[in-house]
C-alpha positions in Angstrom: 135.5 -37.1 36.8 137.6 -34.0 36.9 137.5 -33.6 33.1 133.7 -33.8 33.1 133.4 -31.0 35.8 135.8 -28.8 33.8 133.8 -29.5 30.6 130.5 -28.6 32.3 132.1 -25.4 33.8 133.5 -24.4 30.4 130.2 -25.1 28.7 128.3 -23.2 31.3 130.7 -20.2 31.0 130.3 -20.3 27.2 126.5 -20.4 27.4 126.4 -17.6 29.9 128.6 -15.5 27.7 126.4 -16.3 24.7 123.2 -15.4 26.6 124.8 -12.2 28.0 125.9 -11.1 24.5 122.3 -11.1 23.3 122.8 -13.6 20.6 123.6 -10.9 18.1 120.2 -9.1 18.2 120.3 -5.3 17.8 119.1 -3.6 21.0 116.8 -1.2 19.1 115.2 -4.0 17.2 114.7 -5.9 20.5 113.2 -2.9 22.2 110.9 -2.3 19.2 109.7 -5.9 19.3 109.1 -5.7 23.1 107.2 -2.4 22.6 105.0 -4.0 19.9 104.4 -7.0 22.1 103.3 -4.8 25.0 100.9 -2.8 22.6 99.5 -6.1 21.3 99.0 -7.4 24.8 97.2 -4.2 25.8 95.0 -4.4 22.7 94.2 -8.0 23.4 93.1 -7.2 27.0 90.9 -4.4 25.7 89.3 -6.8 23.2 88.8 -9.4 25.8 87.1 -6.9 28.1 84.8 -5.8 25.2 83.9 -9.4 24.5 83.0 -10.0 28.2 80.9 -6.8 28.2 79.1 -7.9 25.0 78.5 -11.4 26.4 77.1 -10.0 29.6 74.8 -7.6 27.7 73.4 -10.3 25.4 72.5 -12.8 28.0 72.1 -15.6 25.5 70.4 -18.2 27.7 67.7 -15.7 28.8 67.2 -14.5 25.3 67.0 -18.0 23.9 64.4 -19.0 26.6 62.3 -15.9 25.8 62.5 -16.6 22.1 61.6 -20.3 22.6 58.6 -19.3 24.8 57.4 -16.8 22.1 57.8 -19.5 19.4 55.8 -22.0 21.5 53.1 -19.5 22.1 52.9 -18.5 18.4 52.7 -22.2 17.5 49.9 -22.8 20.0 48.0 -19.8 18.7 48.5 -21.0 15.1 47.2 -24.5 16.1 44.2 -22.9 17.9 43.4 -20.7 14.8 43.8 -23.7 12.5 41.3 -25.7 14.6 38.9 -22.7 14.6 39.2 -22.4 10.8 38.4 -26.1 10.5 35.4 -25.8 12.8 34.1 -22.7 10.9 34.6 -24.4 7.6 32.5 -27.4 8.8 29.8 -25.1 10.2 29.8 -23.1 6.9 29.2 -26.3 5.0 26.4 -27.3 7.3 24.8 -23.9 6.9 25.1 -24.1 3.1 23.4 -27.5 3.2 20.6 -26.1 5.4 20.2 -23.1 3.1 20.0 -25.3 0.1 17.3 -27.4 1.9 15.3 -24.3 2.8 15.5 -22.9 -0.7 14.3 -26.3 -2.0 11.3 -26.2 0.5 10.5 -22.6 -0.5 10.4 -23.6 -4.2 8.0 -26.4 -3.4 
């Protein structure tokens, strides 16, 4: 049991020394990477806030509802106008038939 404790202690000491030494990474390179990471995080936060602002300004559900209502209204108007055209076409045919009958009577 004593050998195991010594082995764990030596291993812990070695790992601590290894971590403290920085694993051979140059300090300037490390600081450069950290600075770039901070800039990237700041840019990411800015972009996230822009996305949130854009989503709030768009209000997709409200816009979709309004567009769907306009579409339904336009479809209803188109249906009403189509029915009106059909009725007028039938009335026009009846009037042509009556006109033809009247012309025939006048010729007699």
